[in-house]
N, C-alpha and C positions, 0 to 999 in steps of 0.2 A: 504494500500500500504506500502510495507517494504522499508524504506530508509537506512537500515543498509548497510554499505560498504561490498562488497565481499572481499574475501581474495586477489584476483587479484588487486582490487582497492586499498586496503591497501598497498600492495606491491608496486604499482605504485606510490602512494603518498610518501611512505617511501624512495623509490629510488630517487625521485625528491628532497626530502629534503637532502638526502645524497649528491647528485650531486651538489646542490646549496651550501651546506656547504663546498664542495671541491673547486668549481670554483668561488664562490662569497661569501667568508667569510667576516668577519667584516673588516679586513685589506684591502681587495680589494674594499669594499664599500667605506671606508674612502679615498682611493686613488682616486676613482671616484668623490667623493665630492670635493677633493682638485683641481682636474683638471676642475671642472665645468660641470660635466656630459658629455653627448655625448655617442654614441653607441660604445661599445668595440667590434670590429669585431671578435677578437679571442673568446670572450665569446659567441657572436652570433653564431659562427660556432659550438662551443661546444654544445650549446642548440639544434642546428639543427641536429647534429650527434646523440643526445639523443632522437630525435623524437618529440621534443617539438612543433615545428611548423607543422610537418606532421602528427600529432597524429590522425587527423580525416580524412585524405585522405585514400581512399581504398588501399588495399595492392597491387593491380595490377597497381596502379599509383605511387608506391614507398612509400606509407604511412604506418601507423601502423594499420589503420582500426578500431579505437575505436570511441567513441561517445562524445557527449557534456558533459555527467556526468563526464567522465574521464578528459576531458579538464578543467572542473571546478576545479577538484582536483589539477591539475598542476598549474593553475593560482592562486589558494589559496596559494600554497607554494611560488609562485613568489611574491605575496603580502606580505607574512610573511617575506621574505628575503629582501624586498625593492629592488627587481631586477629592474633596470632601462631600458629605451628604449621602443619603440613602439611595445611591445610584442603582444598586441591584434590585431593590424592591420596586422602585419606580419603573425600571425597565420591565420587570416581570408583570407589573400591573398595567402596562400600556394598553392592553386590550380589555381590561376590567374596570378601570376607573377613568371617568371622563376627564380629559385634560392632561392625563399622564403622558400620553404619546407626544404631545406638543410641548411638554415642559411647563404647562400652566398649573399642574397639580404635583405636589410633593407627596410621595407615598413611602411609608416606612413599613417595617415588618416586626411583628411580635411573634417570636419563634417558640416561646414557651420554654419549659425546662429551666426556669430561673434566669434565662439570659436577659440582660437589659435591652431596652429598645433605644435605637439611635435616632436622634433628631426628631423626637416625638413632639416637641413644642412647636415646630414649624410645619408639621405634617397636615395634609388635607384628608388623608385616609390611611388606614392601617391594614395590612395583610395579616390576618391572625391564623396561626397554626392550629392543628387539632381539628380541622374541619369547620372552624367558625366563619371562614370566608373573609369578606372585606367589610371594615367598619368605616362609616362616614356619618356626617350629620350628628344627630342626637347620640347615636351609639358611640361615635368618636369622642364627643364631649364627656360622656360618662366614663369612657376608658381613660381619657386624660386626667379626669378628676381624681381617679384612683391611683395615679402615677406619682412616684416620688423621685425627684432628681438625685442622682448619685454622682460622685466625683469620677471624672473620666481621666484616664492616664493620657489620652490624646487630646490636646487642646482644640483640635478641629472637629471633635466628635462628641457632642453633648449626649448624655445617657440618662434614661429614666428606668426605674424598676417598677414593674406592675405585678400585682398579685394575680395568680392564675384565675381566680374566680372573677376578677374584674373583666377579663377578656370575654368570658362566657356571658356575663351580665350585659356587657355592651353589645354583644352580637344579637341578643334577643331584642334589643331596642333599636338597633341601628338600621341603616339603609343598605340593602344589598345591591351591588353593581356588578353585572357581568354574569352570564349564565355559566354554571358549572364551577364557580370559584371555590366552593366549599370542597368539591371533590378533587380539584386540581392541586390546591396548595400543599396539602400534606405529602403528596407524592412527586409529581413531575416538576412543579415549581420549586420545591425544596431542593431537588437534585440540581436543577438549573442554577438556583441561587448559590449552591455550594461550588459549582463549576465556575461561575462568573467571579465569585470571591477568590477562587484559586487563581484565576487569570489576573486579578488585581495584585495578589501576592507575587505572582510571577513578574509582573511589571516592576514591583518594588525591589525584588531580588536582583533583577537586571540592572536597575538604576544604582543600587548600593554597590554592586560590583564595579560599575563604571566610576562611581565616586571614589572608591578605594584605589583603583588603578590610577586615576588622575592625581589623587593626593600623593600616592607613593612615587609618582613621577615628577613631582614638583617640590616636595618637602625635603629639606636637607637636615641631617644630623651628623656631627663629627666630620663635616666637610664632604659628606657623600649623600646622594639621594637615598631615602629610606627604601625605595624600590630595589636597590641593589642588595639589600640584606636578605639572607636566605629565609628567615622567619616570615618576613613580609611577603616574599614571593610565594611561600607555601600558603599563606592565608588567602591571597588573591586567587591562586590556583584552586583552592578548596571552594571558594565562592563560585567560580565558574563551573566546577564539577558538581555542585548542587543545583545550579540554575538550569543547566541544559537538560538533565534528565527530567526535571520538573516541567520544562517547556515541552518536551516530547510527550509526557503524560497528559498535560493539559490539552495540547492540540489533538492528541489521539482521542481523548474522552469527548472532545467537542464534535468529532466526526461520528463516533459510535453512539454516544449518548448512554452508554452502558453504566448502570449504577455502581458496579464494582470498579470500573475504570475511573469514574468520577471520584470515588472515595480515595483511590490511589493518588489521583492527581491533586486532590485537596491536601492529602497528607504530605506529599512531596513539596508542594508549593508553600505550605505553611512552614515547613522546616527550612526551606531555602530562604524565605523572606525573613524569618526571625534570626536564623544563624548568620545569614549574610549581613544583616544590619548590625549584629553584635561584632562580627569581624571587622566591618567597616568602621565601627566605633573604635575598636582597638587600634586600627591603623591610623586613625585621626588623632588618637591620644586624648588628652583632657579637653581639647577644643571641641571634640565631637559632642560633648555633653552641654555645651553652652547654647544659649538661645540664638546666637548668631549663626549656628550651624543647622543643617537640616537632617543630619544623620539620625539623631535621636527621634525625630518625628517619624521616620520610616520604621524604627524599631517599635515605637508605641502603637502605630497603626497596625503593624504586623501582628503584635500581640492581640489586639482587638479582633482583627479579622480571623485569627486562628480559632477564636471562640464562637464564630458566627456560622450559621447554617449547618455545618458539620464539623464537630470537634475531632481531635486526634483519636480520642478513645472511641468515638462512634465510628470513625472511618476504619479503625483497626478491627472493630467488631464485624463490620461488613466484609472486610477482606478475610478475616478468620472464618466466617461462616461460609464464604465461597470456597474455601479450601476443603471443607468437609471434615468429618471426624478422622482423627488419626488412630488407627488400631494398634493395640499393644504389640510389642515385639515377641513373636513366638517362633521358635525353630530357626532363628537367624534371619528372618525377613519381616518386613513391615510394609503395609500398604496404606495409601490414602483413599478414604471413601469418596 
């Protein structure tokens, strides 16, 4: 199977990188950090106008008509740029919530399991796991009323914690938007959410690798570039060795849509994003922890994403279940069920 990008896919990725460089450059990112995160509605509409949220909607429904592999490329660029906001949930809700496809509505997700909800304060609707569907209107108001803000390690990602019973109560009073939402979210949308989050992690892992190599090639110690030190070379090589297998897994899962492959992709991408950010911090030294640097922002976002949609423990359970039971060793042989 050939996983090389087509010319159209390369153009799509390049166009998204150019767009994000224009509408969310480093100055705009630092402004968002200073104000404590939250959704920038102007930026959200620009993303909507570019087709970011409507990418996979059919053309007759006002979408672009592309598929999951193309969406993965866009979310990889979003992760690379540290683009904030509930991007995954709004993209998934493009065909369920009015205005989501155009960037006029902000949609977040309540995944349950004790996970906090991101950007709840600025959301127009909430995707609720466990079969509850989409909350908006009065149901959303009741849901938000039961939410408690919690401190977020990522200054670009506000968090709220909601009791499980609040989601159910809100669903019974809320407005439903989109046929089949309650059946789709626990299964297909959750898997797609995990894969798109893995793509964001991949973009972050790629970016921190580039940052580490760039710094190693310009920073001097004891009269030599630190990139000439063997220990630094090994760190950079390890970062690349984590990123590329994660890339292969994410791209392959986008083509197959297989739940097991998505679990493997999320597991590898989470590890690459977190560990690469740590190694990048080590190469930058103390300056990597300062507010003037962006390295620590990648690490904090990677930690948050690793707990979203599909955790490492959940992914490992899926992979283990796919292997089947291991039979005890008798007579010098063992078999996998």
